[in-house]
N, C-alpha and C positions, 0 to 999 in steps of 0.2 A: 732805545729799545727796552734798557730793563724798569723804566717808570713804567710804559706800557705795559710790560707781561705783570707787573706785580701790582698794575691798577685793575690788570684784568681778571687775577684770582684775588682779589679783594672783593671786586663787585660778586663775584661768586659767593666767598666765603661770608660775606655779609648778609647773602639770602639765609645760612644757617643761624650766625650768633646774632645777628639783632633781631630775628623775627621771631625763636624762639620766647623771649621774654613776654612778646606782645599776644601769644594765640588767646589767653583768655581775655583779651580788650577785642581782640578782631570777634571772636563769638560773638561778644555781647553785641559789637556794631551792626553784628551782620544776622544776628535773629538767631543764631545757632549753637550748637554743641560745639565743647570744647574738643572732642572726639570727630567731628568734623575737620573742624580745623587741623587737626594733628594729621589728619586724612591728608589734606593737602602738601604738608611738610615731608610725610613719609614718601607718597609720591614724588616727589619733587627730587628725594633723592634718590629714589629707584630710577628715574628718568636718567639721572646727573651720572648715579652709576652705568646703566647701559653709554650713555653717551660718552662716557670717558674710554670706553673699551671700543666700539664701533668708530669713531669720529678720532680717535685717536691715529688708527692703524688707518685709516679713511686719508688723513693728513699726509701721509706718506705718498700719496698719488695726486691730491688736489694741492698739495702745498698748505705751511704751517699758516701762512699769515692770511691767507682765503678762507680757512675755515676758522680761524680765529674773530675773523669779521663778521664773519656768519652768525656765529653762535653769540657773539657781543650783542649783533642786529637782535636775536633772537630774544634773548636776556634783556632787552628793552622793550620790546614788545608785549613780551609775558608780563615784565615790572609794569607797563602801563595800563594794561589790563586789570592787576591786582591792584593798583591806585585806584579806579575807578569801578571794581568789581563791585556791583548791586544785592551779589549773594553770594553765599558758599559756594556754588556750584562755578559759578565764573570766575571765582578766586582760585579755585583748582585746576581751571584752565588756563589760567594764566602761572601758575606754579609748573604746570605740566613742560610749558612751551619755556619758562625758564631753567628746567632741566637739564637742556641742551648744553647747558655753559659748563657742565659739570667737566667738560674735556679742556678747560681751562689750564689747568694745573699740569698737566701731562703734555699739552703744545707749550708752554711755558718752560718743561724741564728739557724737553727734546732741542727748544731753539735757543737756549743758554747750552746745552753740550755742542750742539752744532759750531757755535759761534765762537767760542771760548776759550782758555787755557783749562787744564786741569784744574788749576788753584783757584782762578776765576769762578768757573764751575761751581766750585765746591763752596764758596763763600756766597754766590748768589743765592745756589740751591736753595743755603740755609736761611738765606733770607724770607724766601717762598715758603717754604716749611713754617717759619714761623708764621708768617701769614694763615698759613692752612692752619693754625691752632686759635686764630682769632688775636686781634690787635692787642694784645698782653691781657685780655680778660675785660679791654675798656669798653669794646664794642657789643658785648651785651649788658652792659650798664646803662651803654647811652642809646641802645636800643628800646628797654625799659622806659628809660625819662622821655624820649620820643613818643611812646607809646602813651606814657601818661599825661604826659602835657597837650600833645598836638593829635593824639591818636595813630591808628597801625599805619594811615596810607603816608604820613610823614616818611615812615620810614623807606617804603618802595618806591616815594618820591627819591629819596636822597639816594639809593642805589641805582634807579632811573640815570640820575645826573652824573654821579660816578660812572655808569657805563656807557655813555654818549662821551664823555671824555676817556675811556680807555680804546674806544671805536676810533677817535681821533687819530689818538697817539700812534695805534698799532699800525693804521693804513700810512701813517708818515714814518713809521722808524723800525717798525718789525720787517726786515729782509723778506723782498717779494721772490726770491728763490727757494728758501725753504718749505720744502723739499718735495722735488718731482720723481718720483719711482715708474720704472718701467710697469707695464704689467696694467691690471684693473681689479679693482675694488672686489674682495668675496663677498658680495650683499647675503649671499643663499648661508653664507656660515655665520656672519652676523646677525641673521634675521634666527638663525638657530640657535646661537649662544644669548640674544636675548629674551626667548624663550625660556632657556634654561636657568638664567639669571631671576627671571620675574618669577619662575616657580619656587628656587631655591626660597631669596628672599618674601615670597606670601605664605610659602609653606613654613619656615621657620618659626614666622611670626604667630601663623595659625597654630602651629604645634604647640608653642610656649604658652598660648592663651587657654587652647581649648584640648590640651594633651594632645602626645604624639601618637595617639590609636585613633582619635578621632577622623572620621572619612577624611575631610578636606587636607587637613595633616598626610596622610598617607597617599592621597592621590597626588598632592603636588608635589611631595618629596621623591613619589616613584615616578613623576612625570621630570624631574631634573634628572634621575639617573640616566631615563631613557632618553631625553633628550641630548645629554652628554654623551650617550653613546654614537647619535646619531651626527655629534657635531665632530667627533672621531673620525669617523668613516666620511666626511662631507672634506673634510680637512685633507684627508690621504689622497683626495682623488681632486683637486682643485690646483688650478695651474698654479696659481698666485693666493695661499691661502691666509686667512688672518693671521698663522703661527703656524709654522710647518713642524708635522708631528715628531722629525727627527730632533726639532728644538724644545719642545713639550717632553723629553725624553731625556734630555740632556741637562748633567747636575749645574750646567750654568744657567737653568731656567727653574725649572721645576722646583729647586730646593730654597731660594728666595721667595717663590711665591708662597709656598707652605710656610715661610718665615713671616712673608707682611701677616696672613691671614692669620695665626696664633700669635702673633704680637697684636694686633689690634682684638682679638678676641678677647686675651687677658688682662692687658693695660687698659684700654680705651672706656672698658666697661667698671673697672674698677674704679677710674677718676672719675667718670661721669654719670656711672648708678649707684654703686657701692658706698661710696664714701658718702656722696651726697644723701643719701636716703638715713643713713648712719650718721651724720652730722644734725639732720633735721628730728630724728626722732625724739620724742619728749618722755619715752620712757625708759627705753633701752639703748638710746646714744645719750647726744648732747645738746638735744632739745634748742635748735639754732632756727632762724627764721631764713626764708630761700635768702636771701639779699647776704646775711653773717655768713650762710652754708658757702656762697658763693667766692666771696671777699676770702676767705680762708682758706677755702680748700682748690679753687679754680682759678683765681687772678697770680696767687703767688705763683703757681707750676707753669699759669703761661708765660709769666712777665719772665721767669728765669728761662723758660725754654725760649724767649724770643730773642735774648741776647746768646744763648749757648749753638742755636742752630747755626750761625754765620760760623762760630769759632770751630765749629766741628766740622765743616764746609773748607775750613782753612787745615785743619791737623790731618784730616782723613787720606786725603790722597799723599799725603807725605809719610803716613806711618802704615797703610791700607785699610778702606772701605770695611772689608771683612772684618779685619782685627777690630775697631772701633764698633762694628756693632756687635760683637760677642760682648764688648765691657759694657756698652749699652745696655746688652739684655742680662749681663750677669748683675749689676747691679740695680736694675731695675726688679727684677726677681726678689735679690735682699731685700730692698725697699716693702715690698709687699710683705714678705716674709714676716717683717718686723711688725707691720701694722695688724698683721693676722695672729701673730700671738696676743699681743695687747691693744685690739680694739678698743678697749673701753678706758684708754690713755688717749686723752683727745691730743694732747700737745707730743706727743711721740708718735703717732701718726700725723701729725699735720706735717712734723719734722719729715716725714717718709714721705710725704705726698710732694712736696714742698721740694724733695730731692728727684722725685719723677722729673721735673723740671730739665734737669741736667741730664739723667740719664736716659729719659724715656723721650720728652719732647726735644730735645738737644741730640743725643746721640744717636738713637736709636731710630726716629722718623726722618732724620736725616740720611741715615745711611742707607736705610732700606729701598727711602726714593730715589737716591741717587747710584744704588746698583741696578735698580730697575733701569735705568736709561744706560749706563754703562754695558752691563753684558748684553745688551738685547742683540739680535744678530743683524750683522751689517747690513742683510738685503733686506730688511724689516724692521726697520730701527724704530720703530711706533708699536710695534707688536707686545714685546715685554712691558713697557709700560703701560701700554692698553690693560696688558691681564692683570700688572703688578694692582693699577688701582681697581679693578674689578675684586682681587683678593683684600682689597681696604675696605670696601664696604660690604662684603662677604664677611669678611671677620666679625666686623660690629656685628651683623645679623647673626651670626652663630654665637659671639659673646653674649649677646642678650637673652639668645635663646637658654642658653648653660647658668647663665649666672644670675639674670634677674629675677626667674622664679625663687630662687635661694634667699636671696637678698631682701625680697619684696616680703619673704615672711613675717620679717620686723621685730626677729629678736636676735639678742645678743649672738647666739650660735649660731642663728642665721647668715648674719654678716660677715663674722667669723669663717664660717663654711664656704661664704661667697668668694672669701679674699685667698681662699686656699684654693677654690679650683680657679682661680686667674693664676696662683703662681703656677698651676700644673701646667696650665694653655701656656703661661712664657716659658715651662721648661721645655714644653715641644717645638718652641720658635726657636729656642737657644741651642736645640739638637739640628733641627733642621739647617740654623744656620753653619754649621759645622762641616756641613755637608755642599755646601755651596763653590764651586769649583772656577776657577778663572785664570787663565794667565797670569803670572806676578808683575807684568806691568802692561798697562794699554796704553799706548801714545804717551810715552813718559810718567803715568800715574800711576802708584801703587795701588791693587785691586787686592 
């Protein structure tokens, strides 16, 4: 069972990590611009985020295995379309279909929690989270090699083969009884929430690129607020809502969502944008090429996190998930403070970001995902993982909107200020984590 779940999440994750290095080659092969190919990646993540919210909750009614097999089948179809895409528009269609597989992580978390003891769940979750960070950074390098030697279609062929294997194992080993709840899926709420998430994502992107006073930014962000209000009123009137309003008010739910959002806004962007721009800047940074930048600032962090995720999953149920989350956030903030104080000191910054492999990839990401499952309401176990997953994608979008323009200024003070913004966002996440309320134990597990 675990192998089936691990292959499922890896197949989805490789659509991100292996494809990114191949974007320039895809543009050349398809005779289009890098921006249009990048759009296919953006739309993939948008659909994946929506699928994670909607289909996670739907699996409460249709069953975990059923939904998992269907989304893996969609991934196969979309991947094959991408393999044979004659132009960028067909590629975009394939990537949109692939995005349905964005729910694989939430389903994996739920199945593990429903079939394992607390300690087994923690360790297994740690391995899944490690996969979420990429295969120790090697997958991106392999994607670049495949793109350079065989072309981008070879990457999609590998993903298609992995998806087919995942379907076979899921059909055979994932329990078919996981999980069927009474009631009916709230499709109206799902549509309204999906529209709100789309407006928010596109609005943040537009505002960051064209200014927050631009017409489209104001329209889209205003639409987000309006749709959020509509969603709130829809959920109050539904017999089987996506998530009950009383739970959204609960300190068992909203603080962990806020923690997740600001954690991703602060640390993800610092790791994947700020330090990468700093390391590749020949005038005000370290003047590295893309390969060396990735090897020095991404691979060590991913590799360390790959080992510390399972260790965190073993340790946290014993001492308390919330305590480990707070330790991870404090340590992660401290590492960014060090980098923000001396951004011109390459090796100090290297050590600080490598240490994030323990504090961020290992401690923090493992615990926020686990708490999203553990604290979910019993009558709707897929609800909080769904909304927490939306906070991951929203957090990344918020972080990019707030941090990227400052880091993109290309000055040492710009990189430094971007790191301080990330520190502030991390501090908000820490404050929210202090508000997470839960019983001292849930089925023998310290929370």
